[in-house]
Biotite code that builds the C-alpha atoms (Angstrom):
import biotite.structure as struc

atoms = struc.array([
    struc.Atom([-3.123, -18.958, -20.492], chain_id="A", res_id=1, res_name="UNK", atom_name="CA", element="C"),
    struc.Atom([-5.670, -19.321, -23.403], chain_id="A", res_id=2, res_name="UNK", atom_name="CA", element="C"),
    struc.Atom([-7.402, -15.774, -22.421], chain_id="A", res_id=3, res_name="UNK", atom_name="CA", element="C"),
    struc.Atom([-3.894, -14.445, -22.759], chain_id="A", res_id=4, res_name="UNK", atom_name="CA", element="C"),
    struc.Atom([-3.177, -15.966, -26.285], chain_id="A", res_id=5, res_name="UNK", atom_name="CA", element="C"),
    struc.Atom([-6.739, -14.740, -27.436], chain_id="A", res_id=6, res_name="UNK", atom_name="CA", element="C"),
    struc.Atom([-5.961, -11.276, -26.041], chain_id="A", res_id=7, res_name="UNK", atom_name="CA", element="C"),
    struc.Atom([-2.334, -11.294, -27.650], chain_id="A", res_id=8, res_name="UNK", atom_name="CA", element="C"),
    struc.Atom([-3.790, -12.095, -31.357], chain_id="A", res_id=9, res_name="UNK", atom_name="CA", element="C"),
    struc.Atom([-5.896, -9.175, -31.177], chain_id="A", res_id=10, res_name="UNK", atom_name="CA", element="C"),
    struc.Atom([-3.120, -6.792, -29.826], chain_id="A", res_id=11, res_name="UNK", atom_name="CA", element="C"),
    struc.Atom([-0.508, -8.100, -32.285], chain_id="A", res_id=12, res_name="UNK", atom_name="CA", element="C"),
    struc.Atom([-2.906, -7.152, -35.183], chain_id="A", res_id=13, res_name="UNK", atom_name="CA", element="C"),
    struc.Atom([-3.126, -3.507, -33.485], chain_id="A", res_id=14, res_name="UNK", atom_name="CA", element="C"),
    struc.Atom([0.661, -2.948, -33.202], chain_id="A", res_id=15, res_name="UNK", atom_name="CA", element="C"),
    struc.Atom([1.739, -4.809, -36.639], chain_id="A", res_id=16, res_name="UNK", atom_name="CA", element="C"),
    struc.Atom([-0.009, -2.088, -38.294], chain_id="A", res_id=17, res_name="UNK", atom_name="CA", element="C"),
    struc.Atom([1.869, 0.778, -36.714], chain_id="A", res_id=18, res_name="UNK", atom_name="CA", element="C"),
    struc.Atom([3.456, 3.336, -39.145], chain_id="A", res_id=19, res_name="UNK", atom_name="CA", element="C"),
    struc.Atom([6.311, 3.318, -37.024], chain_id="A", res_id=20, res_name="UNK", atom_name="CA", element="C"),
    struc.Atom([8.595, 0.654, -34.993], chain_id="A", res_id=21, res_name="UNK", atom_name="CA", element="C"),
    struc.Atom([12.091, 0.595, -33.202], chain_id="A", res_id=22, res_name="UNK", atom_name="CA", element="C"),
    struc.Atom([15.210, -0.186, -35.229], chain_id="A", res_id=23, res_name="UNK", atom_name="CA", element="C"),
    struc.Atom([15.721, -3.892, -35.344], chain_id="A", res_id=24, res_name="UNK", atom_name="CA", element="C"),
    struc.Atom([18.885, -3.502, -33.268], chain_id="A", res_id=25, res_name="UNK", atom_name="CA", element="C"),
    struc.Atom([16.931, -1.850, -30.598], chain_id="A", res_id=26, res_name="UNK", atom_name="CA", element="C"),
    struc.Atom([14.395, -4.714, -30.825], chain_id="A", res_id=27, res_name="UNK", atom_name="CA", element="C"),
    struc.Atom([16.919, -7.599, -30.579], chain_id="A", res_id=28, res_name="UNK", atom_name="CA", element="C"),
    struc.Atom([18.936, -5.491, -27.734], chain_id="A", res_id=29, res_name="UNK", atom_name="CA", element="C"),
    struc.Atom([15.962, -5.272, -25.860], chain_id="A", res_id=30, res_name="UNK", atom_name="CA", element="C"),
    struc.Atom([14.580, -8.863, -26.196], chain_id="A", res_id=31, res_name="UNK", atom_name="CA", element="C"),
    struc.Atom([18.003, -9.894, -25.350], chain_id="A", res_id=32, res_name="UNK", atom_name="CA", element="C"),
    struc.Atom([18.238, -7.861, -22.197], chain_id="A", res_id=33, res_name="UNK", atom_name="CA", element="C"),
    struc.Atom([14.663, -7.696, -21.022], chain_id="A", res_id=34, res_name="UNK", atom_name="CA", element="C"),
    struc.Atom([15.281, -10.295, -18.229], chain_id="A", res_id=35, res_name="UNK", atom_name="CA", element="C"),
    struc.Atom([17.417, -8.053, -16.495], chain_id="A", res_id=36, res_name="UNK", atom_name="CA", element="C"),
    struc.Atom([15.179, -5.004, -16.995], chain_id="A", res_id=37, res_name="UNK", atom_name="CA", element="C"),
    struc.Atom([12.625, -7.100, -15.341], chain_id="A", res_id=38, res_name="UNK", atom_name="CA", element="C"),
    struc.Atom([14.620, -7.781, -12.550], chain_id="A", res_id=39, res_name="UNK", atom_name="CA", element="C"),
    struc.Atom([15.065, -4.209, -11.975], chain_id="A", res_id=40, res_name="UNK", atom_name="CA", element="C"),
    struc.Atom([11.728, -3.623, -12.247], chain_id="A", res_id=41, res_name="UNK", atom_name="CA", element="C"),
    struc.Atom([10.554, -6.380, -10.011], chain_id="A", res_id=42, res_name="UNK", atom_name="CA", element="C"),
    struc.Atom([13.003, -5.290, -7.406], chain_id="A", res_id=43, res_name="UNK", atom_name="CA", element="C"),
    struc.Atom([12.072, -1.396, -7.464], chain_id="A", res_id=44, res_name="UNK", atom_name="CA", element="C"),
    struc.Atom([8.234, -2.552, -7.463], chain_id="A", res_id=45, res_name="UNK", atom_name="CA", element="C"),
    struc.Atom([8.743, -4.473, -4.280], chain_id="A", res_id=46, res_name="UNK", atom_name="CA", element="C"),
    struc.Atom([10.564, -1.715, -2.366], chain_id="A", res_id=47, res_name="UNK", atom_name="CA", element="C"),
    struc.Atom([7.537, 0.242, -3.870], chain_id="A", res_id=48, res_name="UNK", atom_name="CA", element="C"),
    struc.Atom([5.109, -1.823, -2.560], chain_id="A", res_id=49, res_name="UNK", atom_name="CA", element="C"),
    struc.Atom([6.636, -2.082, 0.780], chain_id="A", res_id=50, res_name="UNK", atom_name="CA", element="C"),
    struc.Atom([7.103, 1.768, 1.033], chain_id="A", res_id=51, res_name="UNK", atom_name="CA", element="C"),
    struc.Atom([3.490, 2.077, -0.097], chain_id="A", res_id=52, res_name="UNK", atom_name="CA", element="C"),
    struc.Atom([2.179, -0.299, 2.634], chain_id="A", res_id=53, res_name="UNK", atom_name="CA", element="C"),
    struc.Atom([4.246, 1.506, 5.367], chain_id="A", res_id=54, res_name="UNK", atom_name="CA", element="C"),
    struc.Atom([2.808, 5.099, 3.981], chain_id="A", res_id=55, res_name="UNK", atom_name="CA", element="C"),
    struc.Atom([-0.728, 3.741, 4.008], chain_id="A", res_id=56, res_name="UNK", atom_name="CA", element="C"),
    struc.Atom([-0.676, 1.898, 7.521], chain_id="A", res_id=57, res_name="UNK", atom_name="CA", element="C"),
    struc.Atom([0.784, 5.434, 8.814], chain_id="A", res_id=58, res_name="UNK", atom_name="CA", element="C"),
    struc.Atom([-1.765, 7.114, 6.962], chain_id="A", res_id=59, res_name="UNK", atom_name="CA", element="C"),
    struc.Atom([-4.626, 5.115, 8.184], chain_id="A", res_id=60, res_name="UNK", atom_name="CA", element="C"),
    struc.Atom([-3.206, 5.564, 11.781], chain_id="A", res_id=61, res_name="UNK", atom_name="CA", element="C"),
    struc.Atom([-2.980, 9.287, 11.440], chain_id="A", res_id=62, res_name="UNK", atom_name="CA", element="C"),
    struc.Atom([-6.401, 9.649, 10.069], chain_id="A", res_id=63, res_name="UNK", atom_name="CA", element="C"),
    struc.Atom([-7.739, 7.179, 13.044], chain_id="A", res_id=64, res_name="UNK", atom_name="CA", element="C"),
    struc.Atom([-6.416, 9.781, 15.427], chain_id="A", res_id=65, res_name="UNK", atom_name="CA", element="C"),
    struc.Atom([-7.596, 12.786, 13.587], chain_id="A", res_id=66, res_name="UNK", atom_name="CA", element="C"),
    struc.Atom([-10.943, 11.102, 13.627], chain_id="A", res_id=67, res_name="UNK", atom_name="CA", element="C"),
    struc.Atom([-11.031, 10.280, 17.553], chain_id="A", res_id=68, res_name="UNK", atom_name="CA", element="C"),
    struc.Atom([-9.795, 14.012, 18.043], chain_id="A", res_id=69, res_name="UNK", atom_name="CA", element="C"),
    struc.Atom([-12.355, 15.419, 15.978], chain_id="A", res_id=70, res_name="UNK", atom_name="CA", element="C"),
    struc.Atom([-15.138, 13.091, 17.688], chain_id="A", res_id=71, res_name="UNK", atom_name="CA", element="C"),
    struc.Atom([-13.895, 14.340, 21.099], chain_id="A", res_id=72, res_name="UNK", atom_name="CA", element="C"),
    struc.Atom([-14.465, 18.094, 19.677], chain_id="A", res_id=73, res_name="UNK", atom_name="CA", element="C"),
    struc.Atom([-17.890, 16.980, 18.387], chain_id="A", res_id=74, res_name="UNK", atom_name="CA", element="C"),
    struc.Atom([-17.144, 17.294, 14.772], chain_id="A", res_id=75, res_name="UNK", atom_name="CA", element="C"),
    struc.Atom([-17.771, 14.052, 12.587], chain_id="A", res_id=76, res_name="UNK", atom_name="CA", element="C"),
    struc.Atom([-15.235, 13.234, 9.812], chain_id="A", res_id=77, res_name="UNK", atom_name="CA", element="C"),
    struc.Atom([-16.938, 11.314, 6.931], chain_id="A", res_id=78, res_name="UNK", atom_name="CA", element="C"),
    struc.Atom([-15.185, 7.960, 6.278], chain_id="A", res_id=79, res_name="UNK", atom_name="CA", element="C"),
    struc.Atom([-14.985, 6.820, 2.308], chain_id="A", res_id=80, res_name="UNK", atom_name="CA", element="C"),
    struc.Atom([-14.575, 3.129, 2.450], chain_id="A", res_id=81, res_name="UNK", atom_name="CA", element="C"),
    struc.Atom([-14.612, 2.814, -1.297], chain_id="A", res_id=82, res_name="UNK", atom_name="CA", element="C"),
    struc.Atom([-11.274, 4.724, -1.073], chain_id="A", res_id=83, res_name="UNK", atom_name="CA", element="C"),
    struc.Atom([-9.909, 2.167, 1.085], chain_id="A", res_id=84, res_name="UNK", atom_name="CA", element="C"),
    struc.Atom([-11.191, -0.548, -1.401], chain_id="A", res_id=85, res_name="UNK", atom_name="CA", element="C"),
    struc.Atom([-9.758, 1.114, -4.207], chain_id="A", res_id=86, res_name="UNK", atom_name="CA", element="C"),
    struc.Atom([-6.198, 1.283, -2.606], chain_id="A", res_id=87, res_name="UNK", atom_name="CA", element="C"),
    struc.Atom([-6.248, -2.299, -1.589], chain_id="A", res_id=88, res_name="UNK", atom_name="CA", element="C"),
    struc.Atom([-7.457, -3.186, -5.261], chain_id="A", res_id=89, res_name="UNK", atom_name="CA", element="C"),
    struc.Atom([-4.523, -1.470, -6.543], chain_id="A", res_id=90, res_name="UNK", atom_name="CA", element="C"),
    struc.Atom([-1.618, -3.023, -3.809], chain_id="A", res_id=91, res_name="UNK", atom_name="CA", element="C"),
    struc.Atom([-3.223, -6.638, -4.451], chain_id="A", res_id=92, res_name="UNK", atom_name="CA", element="C"),
    struc.Atom([-2.947, -6.090, -8.114], chain_id="A", res_id=93, res_name="UNK", atom_name="CA", element="C"),
    struc.Atom([0.514, -4.712, -8.054], chain_id="A", res_id=94, res_name="UNK", atom_name="CA", element="C"),
    struc.Atom([1.664, -7.476, -5.913], chain_id="A", res_id=95, res_name="UNK", atom_name="CA", element="C"),
    struc.Atom([0.033, -9.827, -8.493], chain_id="A", res_id=96, res_name="UNK", atom_name="CA", element="C"),
    struc.Atom([1.785, -8.282, -11.607], chain_id="A", res_id=97, res_name="UNK", atom_name="CA", element="C"),
    struc.Atom([5.185, -8.188, -9.720], chain_id="A", res_id=98, res_name="UNK", atom_name="CA", element="C"),
    struc.Atom([4.918, -11.933, -8.795], chain_id="A", res_id=99, res_name="UNK", atom_name="CA", element="C"),
    struc.Atom([3.811, -12.610, -12.625], chain_id="A", res_id=100, res_name="UNK", atom_name="CA", element="C"),
    struc.Atom([6.961, -10.722, -13.581], chain_id="A", res_id=101, res_name="UNK", atom_name="CA", element="C"),
    struc.Atom([9.446, -12.242, -11.203], chain_id="A", res_id=102, res_name="UNK", atom_name="CA", element="C"),
    struc.Atom([8.127, -15.579, -12.714], chain_id="A", res_id=103, res_name="UNK", atom_name="CA", element="C"),
    struc.Atom([9.252, -14.484, -16.095], chain_id="A", res_id=104, res_name="UNK", atom_name="CA", element="C"),
    struc.Atom([12.706, -13.566, -15.753], chain_id="A", res_id=105, res_name="UNK", atom_name="CA", element="C"),
    struc.Atom([14.100, -17.335, -16.169], chain_id="A", res_id=106, res_name="UNK", atom_name="CA", element="C"),
    struc.Atom([11.849, -17.996, -19.412], chain_id="A", res_id=107, res_name="UNK", atom_name="CA", element="C"),
    struc.Atom([13.023, -14.449, -20.647], chain_id="A", res_id=108, res_name="UNK", atom_name="CA", element="C"),
    struc.Atom([16.520, -15.150, -19.817], chain_id="A", res_id=109, res_name="UNK", atom_name="CA", element="C"),
    struc.Atom([16.826, -18.315, -22.388], chain_id="A", res_id=110, res_name="UNK", atom_name="CA", element="C"),
    struc.Atom([14.350, -16.309, -24.900], chain_id="A", res_id=111, res_name="UNK", atom_name="CA", element="C"),
    struc.Atom([11.307, -18.833, -24.397], chain_id="A", res_id=112, res_name="UNK", atom_name="CA", element="C"),
    struc.Atom([7.870, -17.565, -25.598], chain_id="A", res_id=113, res_name="UNK", atom_name="CA", element="C"),
    struc.Atom([6.457, -18.423, -21.687], chain_id="A", res_id=114, res_name="UNK", atom_name="CA", element="C"),
    struc.Atom([8.471, -15.545, -20.382], chain_id="A", res_id=115, res_name="UNK", atom_name="CA", element="C"),
    struc.Atom([6.763, -12.915, -22.938], chain_id="A", res_id=116, res_name="UNK", atom_name="CA", element="C"),
    struc.Atom([3.361, -14.661, -22.297], chain_id="A", res_id=117, res_name="UNK", atom_name="CA", element="C"),
    struc.Atom([3.909, -14.016, -18.756], chain_id="A", res_id=118, res_name="UNK", atom_name="CA", element="C"),
    struc.Atom([4.775, -10.126, -19.307], chain_id="A", res_id=119, res_name="UNK", atom_name="CA", element="C"),
    struc.Atom([1.652, -9.945, -21.249], chain_id="A", res_id=120, res_name="UNK", atom_name="CA", element="C"),
    struc.Atom([-0.288, -11.708, -18.703], chain_id="A", res_id=121, res_name="UNK", atom_name="CA", element="C"),
    struc.Atom([1.314, -9.000, -16.171], chain_id="A", res_id=122, res_name="UNK", atom_name="CA", element="C"),
    struc.Atom([0.348, -6.312, -18.291], chain_id="A", res_id=123, res_name="UNK", atom_name="CA", element="C"),
    struc.Atom([-3.351, -7.580, -18.636], chain_id="A", res_id=124, res_name="UNK", atom_name="CA", element="C"),
    struc.Atom([-3.364, -8.123, -14.642], chain_id="A", res_id=125, res_name="UNK", atom_name="CA", element="C"),
    struc.Atom([-2.251, -4.455, -14.280], chain_id="A", res_id=126, res_name="UNK", atom_name="CA", element="C"),
    struc.Atom([-4.683, -2.829, -16.693], chain_id="A", res_id=127, res_name="UNK", atom_name="CA", element="C"),
    struc.Atom([-7.843, -4.994, -15.266], chain_id="A", res_id=128, res_name="UNK", atom_name="CA", element="C"),
    struc.Atom([-6.727, -3.661, -11.555], chain_id="A", res_id=129, res_name="UNK", atom_name="CA", element="C"),
    struc.Atom([-6.110, -0.594, -12.358], chain_id="A", res_id=130, res_name="UNK", atom_name="CA", element="C"),
    struc.Atom([-9.518, -0.048, -14.315], chain_id="A", res_id=131, res_name="UNK", atom_name="CA", element="C"),
    struc.Atom([-11.237, -1.723, -11.424], chain_id="A", res_id=132, res_name="UNK", atom_name="CA", element="C"),
    struc.Atom([-9.634, 0.667, -8.929], chain_id="A", res_id=133, res_name="UNK", atom_name="CA", element="C"),
    struc.Atom([-10.393, 3.668, -10.948], chain_id="A", res_id=134, res_name="UNK", atom_name="CA", element="C"),
    struc.Atom([-13.963, 2.649, -11.388], chain_id="A", res_id=135, res_name="UNK", atom_name="CA", element="C"),
    struc.Atom([-14.328, 2.144, -7.621], chain_id="A", res_id=136, res_name="UNK", atom_name="CA", element="C"),
    struc.Atom([-13.075, 5.502, -6.944], chain_id="A", res_id=137, res_name="UNK", atom_name="CA", element="C"),
    struc.Atom([-15.459, 7.005, -9.511], chain_id="A", res_id=138, res_name="UNK", atom_name="CA", element="C"),
    struc.Atom([-12.776, 8.118, -11.676], chain_id="A", res_id=139, res_name="UNK", atom_name="CA", element="C"),
    struc.Atom([-14.062, 6.581, -15.193], chain_id="A", res_id=140, res_name="UNK", atom_name="CA", element="C"),
    struc.Atom([-12.420, 9.283, -17.578], chain_id="A", res_id=141, res_name="UNK", atom_name="CA", element="C"),
    struc.Atom([-9.329, 8.761, -15.654], chain_id="A", res_id=142, res_name="UNK", atom_name="CA", element="C"),
    struc.Atom([-9.519, 4.943, -16.090], chain_id="A", res_id=143, res_name="UNK", atom_name="CA", element="C"),
    struc.Atom([-10.164, 4.986, -19.715], chain_id="A", res_id=144, res_name="UNK", atom_name="CA", element="C"),
    struc.Atom([-7.225, 7.648, -20.462], chain_id="A", res_id=145, res_name="UNK", atom_name="CA", element="C"),
    struc.Atom([-4.791, 5.702, -17.986], chain_id="A", res_id=146, res_name="UNK", atom_name="CA", element="C"),
    struc.Atom([-5.693, 2.317, -19.748], chain_id="A", res_id=147, res_name="UNK", atom_name="CA", element="C"),
    struc.Atom([-5.393, 3.937, -23.148], chain_id="A", res_id=148, res_name="UNK", atom_name="CA", element="C"),
    struc.Atom([-1.916, 5.193, -22.481], chain_id="A", res_id=149, res_name="UNK", atom_name="CA", element="C"),
    struc.Atom([-0.845, 2.178, -20.543], chain_id="A", res_id=150, res_name="UNK", atom_name="CA", element="C"),
    struc.Atom([-1.648, -0.067, -22.992], chain_id="A", res_id=151, res_name="UNK", atom_name="CA", element="C"),
    struc.Atom([-0.438, 1.793, -26.063], chain_id="A", res_id=152, res_name="UNK", atom_name="CA", element="C"),
    struc.Atom([2.948, 2.383, -24.377], chain_id="A", res_id=153, res_name="UNK", atom_name="CA", element="C"),
    struc.Atom([3.563, -0.975, -22.705], chain_id="A", res_id=154, res_name="UNK", atom_name="CA", element="C"),
    struc.Atom([2.220, -2.711, -25.448], chain_id="A", res_id=155, res_name="UNK", atom_name="CA", element="C"),
    struc.Atom([4.180, -0.984, -28.026], chain_id="A", res_id=156, res_name="UNK", atom_name="CA", element="C"),
    struc.Atom([7.292, -1.934, -26.337], chain_id="A", res_id=157, res_name="UNK", atom_name="CA", element="C"),
    struc.Atom([6.023, -5.556, -25.601], chain_id="A", res_id=158, res_name="UNK", atom_name="CA", element="C"),
    struc.Atom([4.924, -6.264, -29.117], chain_id="A", res_id=159, res_name="UNK", atom_name="CA", element="C"),
    struc.Atom([8.225, -4.759, -30.775], chain_id="A", res_id=160, res_name="UNK", atom_name="CA", element="C"),
    struc.Atom([9.949, -7.595, -28.895], chain_id="A", res_id=161, res_name="UNK", atom_name="CA", element="C"),
    struc.Atom([7.507, -10.363, -29.501], chain_id="A", res_id=162, res_name="UNK", atom_name="CA", element="C"),
    struc.Atom([9.098, -11.667, -32.592], chain_id="A", res_id=163, res_name="UNK", atom_name="CA", element="C"),
    struc.Atom([12.099, -12.804, -30.841], chain_id="A", res_id=164, res_name="UNK", atom_name="CA", element="C"),
    struc.Atom([10.196, -15.209, -28.340], chain_id="A", res_id=165, res_name="UNK", atom_name="CA", element="C"),
    struc.Atom([7.391, -16.716, -31.004], chain_id="A", res_id=166, res_name="UNK", atom_name="CA", element="C"),
    struc.Atom([8.173, -19.983, -31.240], chain_id="A", res_id=167, res_name="UNK", atom_name="CA", element="C"),
    struc.Atom([9.021, -21.226, -34.696], chain_id="A", res_id=168, res_name="UNK", atom_name="CA", element="C"),
    struc.Atom([6.461, -23.506, -36.408], chain_id="A", res_id=169, res_name="UNK", atom_name="CA", element="C"),
    struc.Atom([7.659, -26.688, -37.436], chain_id="A", res_id=170, res_name="UNK", atom_name="CA", element="C"),
    struc.Atom([7.875, -27.394, -41.256], chain_id="A", res_id=171, res_name="UNK", atom_name="CA", element="C"),
    struc.Atom([5.068, -29.479, -42.547], chain_id="A", res_id=172, res_name="UNK", atom_name="CA", element="C"),
    struc.Atom([6.091, -32.718, -44.145], chain_id="A", res_id=173, res_name="UNK", atom_name="CA", element="C"),
    struc.Atom([5.471, -33.216, -47.667], chain_id="A", res_id=174, res_name="UNK", atom_name="CA", element="C"),
    struc.Atom([3.944, -36.229, -48.726], chain_id="A", res_id=175, res_name="UNK", atom_name="CA", element="C"),
])
């Protein structure tokens, strides 16, 4: 978590100096309700992963049959193993992000900083996974643009509610 806290410090400086912020009521509402929003996201994401895996296995079986048919006709079909690696990196990253977000639900419900930290960790895992997957595919420009957009949008909302989860510092004793 030390890495997450280091990244948090850097990112908080970025978002603190923005010329616009959500209204206070919106930030409070999001902070109090983020736990169930995360539940909805986790459920929909889990459903998405299951659907993606089914489609991936179907497509793989279809492509295998197409390769066999092409080979029987004397045509070779190129097979790019890096695409498969990039797909699996994306799926594993997505699954890890979902797991981290699921772990954040209870702490978010009771407004603990740990829940917010877990959401930031899930965002970091997602960003790193997306970058790695895109770079494996050779989509360097897309990786950079997607990462910047993802961090800007996700980070904006995450740091807008951060103040509700930051633990109050204890008062120093005067001696």
